[in-house]
C-alpha atoms as one frame of an Amber mdcrd trajectory, in Angstrom:
protein
  11.681  15.164  -9.702  11.940  11.532  -8.784   9.695   9.274 -10.855   8.220
   6.384  -8.962   6.861   3.249 -10.652   5.434   0.081  -9.111   6.748  -3.366
  -9.866   4.324  -6.118 -10.813   5.089  -9.808 -10.339   3.989 -11.886 -13.293
   2.669 -15.431 -12.993   6.015 -16.900 -14.074   7.808 -15.100 -11.221   9.389
 -12.301 -13.240   8.901  -8.630 -12.402   7.837  -5.884 -14.771   7.210  -2.169
 -14.450   3.586  -1.334 -13.704   1.339   1.437 -14.972   0.517   2.758 -11.529
  -0.036   1.839  -7.892  -3.315   0.208  -6.861  -5.734   2.095  -4.639  -5.250
  -0.538  -1.928  -1.460   0.020  -1.938  -1.965   3.766  -1.639  -4.358   3.345
   1.299  -2.003   0.957   3.116   0.849   3.455   2.668  -1.203   6.103   4.500
  -2.216   8.214   1.508  -5.437   8.878  -0.345  -5.985   9.180  -4.083  -6.023
  12.981  -4.183  -2.844  13.174  -2.064  -1.144  10.684  -4.368  -2.066  12.714
  -7.445  -0.707  15.874  -5.809   2.582  14.066  -5.153   2.631  12.944  -8.823
   2.284   9.254  -7.930   0.664   7.253 -10.747  -2.585   5.517  -9.774  -3.993
   2.514 -11.632  -7.669   2.090 -10.746  -7.869  -1.282 -12.529  -5.352  -3.044
 -10.275  -6.722  -4.850  -7.231  -3.583  -6.400  -5.725  -1.431  -4.900  -3.002
   2.243  -5.937  -3.015   4.289  -5.292   0.124   7.281  -4.120  -1.924   5.186
  -1.395  -3.521   3.716  -0.341  -0.173   7.164   0.018   1.376   8.331   1.948
  -1.694   5.391   4.346  -1.331   6.088   4.846   2.385   9.750   5.632   1.682
   8.769   8.052  -1.097   6.274   9.793   1.206   8.899  10.209   3.937  11.404
  11.583   1.426   8.867  14.097   0.123   8.058  15.281   3.654  11.743  15.809
   4.428  12.324  17.731   1.198   9.244  19.940   1.670  10.255  23.316   2.976
   7.681  25.528   4.665   7.091  28.752   2.805   7.889  31.834   4.860   4.949
  34.028   5.718   4.993  37.417   4.012   5.727  40.259   6.358   2.827  42.618
   6.752   3.871  46.210   6.973   1.417  48.485   8.699   1.150  52.016   7.429
   2.219  54.584   9.993  -0.610  56.907  10.895   0.066  60.588  10.939  -1.178
  62.365  14.054  -4.174  64.598  13.402  -3.850  68.291  14.279
């Protein structure tokens, strides 16, 4: 499983690892909060900013997850053969 973490730009210009993606970043990437939690993307409700680098990272992660997702085959239903009545 690929772990995804946002990067936060501090006031002095340096980057650090964030706690989670903001709700605004998740919305701009085309996801919602429940979909992000299902994909194991960390969400930080306290953050208000939306960085373009994080949005593009989320979009790339979403595309990668869709490519890796394999559809589950439907189970074959076997019908019982009826015996002719005499």
